[in-house]
C-alpha positions in Angstrom: 21.6 -17.9 -23.3 21.6 -14.0 -21.9 22.5 -12.9 -18.1 19.4 -13.3 -16.7 16.8 -14.5 -19.0 15.2 -17.8 -17.3 15.1 -20.8 -18.8 12.2 -21.2 -21.7 8.9 -22.9 -20.0 9.0 -21.2 -17.0 6.1 -19.8 -17.9 4.2 -17.1 -15.2 1.4 -15.4 -15.1 0.0 -12.9 -17.8 0.2 -9.5 -17.8 -0.2 -6.8 -20.4 -0.2 -2.7 -18.5 -2.7 -0.5 -20.9 -1.2 3.1 -22.1 -2.9 5.2 -20.2 -2.9 3.4 -16.8 0.7 2.5 -16.5 1.4 6.4 -17.0 -1.9 6.9 -13.7 -0.9 4.2 -12.1 2.0 2.9 -13.1 6.0 4.4 -12.5 8.7 4.2 -14.5 11.4 5.3 -12.6 14.1 4.4 -10.4 16.2 6.8 -9.2 17.2 8.4 -6.1 16.9 12.2 -5.6 18.4 13.4 -8.7 20.9 16.9 -8.7 20.9 19.6 -10.9 24.2 20.6 -12.3 25.9 24.3 -11.5 24.0 26.7 -14.3 20.8 24.1 -14.8 17.9 25.4 -14.4 15.7 24.8 -11.7 12.6 22.1 -11.8 9.9 22.9 -13.4 6.9 21.5 -10.5 3.5 21.2 -12.1 0.6 18.5 -10.0 -0.9 16.5 -12.1 -4.6 15.2 -12.0 -6.6 12.8 -9.4 -6.3 9.5 -10.9 -9.0 8.4 -13.9 -11.2 5.8 -12.0 -12.1 4.2 -15.9 -8.3 4.4 -16.8 -7.5 2.4 -13.9 -10.4 -0.2 -13.8 -8.2 -1.5 -17.2 -5.0 -2.1 -15.7 -6.7 -4.3 -12.6 -8.3 -6.5 -16.5 -5.2 -5.8 -17.5 -2.7 -6.8 -14.6 -4.7 -10.0 -13.3 -6.0 -10.9 -9.7 -4.1 -9.4 -6.9 -3.1 -12.8 -4.1 -0.8 -11.9 -1.4 -1.3 -13.9 2.2 -3.9 -13.4 4.7 -2.2 -14.0 7.2 0.7 -15.5 8.7 2.0 -18.9 8.1 4.2 -21.6 10.4 6.1 -21.9 6.7 9.2 -20.5 6.0 10.8 -19.6 2.3 9.9 -21.7 0.4 12.4 -24.6 -0.9 15.1 -23.4 -3.7 13.7 -19.3 -2.4 16.4 -17.3 -2.2 16.7 -15.4 0.5 18.5 -12.5 2.6 18.3 -10.8 6.3 17.9 -8.5 6.8 17.1 -7.9 9.9 19.2 -4.7 10.6 16.8 -3.2 7.4 14.3 -4.1 9.3 14.5 -3.6 12.6 13.9 -6.6 13.3 14.8 -10.8 12.9 13.1 -11.3 8.6 14.5 -13.4 6.1 13.6 -11.4 2.1 12.8 -14.6 -0.2 12.3 -15.0 -3.9 11.0 -16.8 -6.4 10.1 -16.7 -9.7 6.9 -16.2 -9.1 6.7 -15.0 -5.3 8.2 -12.9 -2.8 8.3 -12.5 0.8 9.3 -11.8 4.9 10.1 -14.0 7.1 9.9 -13.0 10.6 9.9 -15.1 14.4 5.8 -14.7 13.3 5.7 -16.7 10.7 6.5 -16.0 7.1 4.1 -14.2 4.4 4.0 -13.9 0.4 2.4 -12.1 -3.3 2.8 -13.3 -6.5 4.5 -11.8 -8.9 2.2 -11.4 -11.8 4.8 -11.2 -14.7 5.0 -12.9 -18.0 9.0 -11.4 -18.5 11.8 -14.4 -19.3 14.2 -11.8 -17.5 15.6 -12.0 -13.8 13.6 -10.4 -10.8 14.8 -8.5 -8.1 13.4 -7.8 -4.4 15.0 -4.6 -2.9 13.7 -3.7 1.3 13.2 -0.3 1.3 11.9 2.4 3.2 10.3 4.7 1.2 9.5 7.7 3.1 11.7 6.7 6.0 8.7 7.2 8.4 9.7 3.6 9.6 7.8 1.7 7.1 9.0 -0.5 4.4 7.8 -1.5 1.1 9.8 -4.3 -1.5 10.0 -3.3 -5.3 10.4 -6.3 -7.1 12.1 -5.4 -10.9 11.0 -8.0 -13.6 13.1 -6.2 -15.5 9.8 -4.8 -17.6 8.4 -3.6 -15.1 8.6 -3.5 -11.1 6.0 -3.9 -8.9 4.9 -2.7 -5.1 4.5 -4.5 -2.1 3.5 -2.9 1.4 5.1 -5.3 3.8 4.5 -5.1 7.8 5.6 -7.9 10.4 5.6 -11.0 8.9 3.2 -9.9 6.1 2.7 -8.8 2.3 0.3 -7.1 0.3 0.2 -5.8 -3.3 -0.2 -1.8 -4.0 -3.4 -1.3 -5.2 -4.6 2.7 -6.8 -6.4 5.3 -6.0 -9.8 2.7 -7.4 -8.2 -0.7 -6.2 -6.2 -1.3 -9.8 -2.4 -2.6 -9.2 -0.2 -0.3 -9.0 2.8 -1.3 -11.6 5.5 1.4 -12.7 7.4 0.9 -16.2 10.2 0.1 -16.7 12.0 1.1 -19.6 9.7 2.8 -21.4 8.3 -0.7 -23.0 5.1 1.8 -22.5 6.1 5.8 -23.5 5.5 6.1 -19.5 9.0 5.5 -17.3 11.9 4.5 -17.7 13.6 2.9 -13.7 12.1 3.8 -10.4 13.5 5.5 -7.3 13.2 7.6 -4.7 13.3 11.8 -4.9 12.1 14.7 -1.8 9.2 17.1 -4.7 9.1 19.6 -1.7 7.0 16.9 0.5 9.2 15.0 2.1 11.5 12.2 0.1 8.9 9.3 -2.2 8.2 7.3 -4.9 9.1 8.4 -7.6 8.7 7.4 -12.1 11.8 8.4 -13.9 10.8 9.1 -17.4 13.3 9.8 -19.7 13.3 12.4 -22.0 14.7 14.0 -25.3 13.1 16.1 -28.0 15.1 18.7 -29.8 18.5 18.2 -28.4 17.3 18.6 -24.9 18.4 15.5 -21.9 15.5 15.7 -19.4 14.2 13.2 -16.8 10.7 14.0 -15.9 10.1 13.2 -12.0 6.9 12.6 -10.8 5.4 11.2 -6.6 4.4 8.9 -5.1 2.2 9.0 -2.3 2.3 6.1 -0.3 -1.0 5.2 2.5 -1.3 1.8 3.6 -1.0 0.0 0.7 -2.9 2.8 -1.6 -0.4 4.4 -3.7 -1.5 7.1 -5.3 0.9 10.1 -8.3 1.6 13.2 -6.9 3.6 15.7 -7.8 6.1 16.1 -10.4 9.0 17.9 -12.0 11.4 18.0 -14.5 15.5 17.3 -14.1 17.6 18.5 -17.4 20.8 16.2 -17.8 23.3 17.6 -20.1 24.0 14.4 -21.7 23.1 10.8 -22.2 26.4 10.6 -19.4 25.2 12.5 -17.0 23.8 10.9 -13.8 20.7 12.2 -13.9 19.7 10.7 -17.7 22.2 7.6 -16.0 20.0 6.7 -13.2 16.7 7.7 -14.3 17.5 4.0 -16.1 17.5 1.6 -13.4 16.0 0.7 -9.8 16.8 2.4 -6.8 15.6 4.6 -3.0 18.3 6.6 -1.3 21.5 4.9 -1.4 20.3 1.7 -2.8 20.3 0.7 -5.9 18.3 -3.3 -7.5 21.7 -4.0 -9.1 24.1 -3.8 -6.5 21.5 -4.3 -3.6 18.2 -7.3 -4.3 17.8 -10.1 -4.0 18.1 -11.9 -7.3 15.0 -14.9 -8.2 17.0 -18.2 -8.9 17.1 -18.5 -12.5 
């Protein structure tokens, strides 16, 4: 069995994503703010049009229903889940946990959880972040083929949606040509989550960054810019394939679900 692959037969809820939706509501980019090298032209910034409610609506049906606990439960993390003390990052005693099908947090007030609606056979990895550096926390769950975003407050975990209520999902690995990784960068409005899209055309290596503005449990795509990489080995290019935020990376700091 390939490392990081779940046993066959442990089916997860089916999720597929319409390409048009992914571009508007999905972010497939993960990387920390990308630094341009000496002599690299400044990034060009553009602001995309508002998300289309038509394409966003198709994402809702494709991604499946949004599911989370309406209130904190008395029970703790489920048996067999992977767990990690995140109290130092969270600001109060808390345990982050994850299974193949759900992610949650347990505090002194109880436990909150939300479904991971992914059919990917790859191991899930959860990363707790404060993307906008405002004291509000999020959980990014990387399922290999897509990444799922949740807000977490106290002991409540809530899936993030787009402006029209469709589930917000990041494309991963250029599977739908809308993103490769997820990161956090400042495009002029303070640090935000960004979708990272690698592009190689006419011998030029570039990374398209699109900021994601979080307001409560709603994510809205914002301004975009393009960073030029000097080669495939340039950190600007390689980090665009990962899930990260600031100094945190899913590979190094994430909590991996049991296989």
